[in-house]
C-alpha positions as CSV (number, residue, x, y, z in Angstrom):
1,E,-1.7,4.9,-6.8
2,L,-4.8,2.4,-7.7
3,T,-4.8,-1.0,-5.5
4,L,-6.8,-4.1,-5.7
5,V,-7.4,-6.2,-2.2
6,I,-6.4,-9.5,-3.5
7,D,-6.0,-11.6,-0.6
8,G,-6.3,-10.3,3.2
9,S,-6.7,-6.8,4.6
10,Y,-5.5,-4.1,5.2
11,S,-6.4,-0.4,6.6
12,D,-5.1,3.1,6.4
13,V,-6.1,7.1,7.0
14,T,-9.4,6.2,4.3
15,G,-10.7,3.0,5.5
16,E,-10.6,-0.7,5.7
17,Y,-9.9,-2.8,2.5
18,R,-10.8,-6.1,2.1
19,R,-10.9,-8.9,-0.6
20,G,-12.1,-7.3,-3.8
21,D,-11.6,-4.0,-2.6
22,I,-10.1,-1.3,-4.5
23,Q,-8.3,2.1,-3.6
24,D,-7.9,4.4,-6.3
25,I,-5.8,7.8,-4.4
26,D,-3.5,10.3,-5.6
27,E,-0.5,11.8,-4.3
28,A,-2.4,14.6,-1.7
29,I,-3.3,11.4,0.3
30,E,-0.2,10.3,2.3
31,H,-1.2,6.4,3.7
32,R,0.2,4.1,5.6
33,P,-1.4,0.5,4.7
34,V,-1.9,-1.6,8.0
35,V,-2.0,-5.4,7.7
36,G,-5.2,-6.6,9.1
37,S,-4.4,-8.9,11.7
38,D,-6.5,-11.6,10.9
39,Q,-4.0,-13.1,7.7
40,D,-1.3,-12.0,5.1
41,C,-2.4,-9.6,2.8
42,V,-1.3,-9.4,-1.2
43,C,-2.6,-6.3,-3.4
44,L,-2.0,-5.7,-6.4
45,I,-0.6,-1.9,-7.3
46,A,-0.1,0.1,-10.0
47,S,1.4,3.1,-9.6
48,E,2.2,6.2,-12.4
49,H,5.9,6.9,-9.8
50,P,7.7,5.2,-7.3
51,A,7.3,4.7,-3.7
52,R,7.9,7.9,-1.3
53,F,8.9,6.1,2.0
54,K,9.4,7.9,5.1
55,S,11.4,5.4,7.5
56,V,15.6,5.2,7.2
57,L,15.0,1.9,6.7
58,G,12.5,2.3,3.4
59,R,14.6,4.6,2.1
60,L,17.6,2.3,2.3
61,L,16.0,-0.1,0.8
62,Q,14.1,1.7,-2.5
63,P,17.3,1.1,-4.6
64,W,17.2,-2.6,-3.6
65,T,13.4,-3.4,-4.6
66,G,13.3,-0.4,-7.6
67,M,10.0,0.8,-5.5
């Protein structure tokens, strides 16, 4: 998964990412991004595999979102 932060910020187990930062992770890392509190976060994400949601709500919505 390759993520480019276009605006705002987020953090996960690997650190904090702000506008212009790029995060490159593989399937070995399980991360749960949390948006920074100051503003919304807009990212461009490229992934070779569908997202794997852990929450019940995420798994229920996944077929409709196409993620």
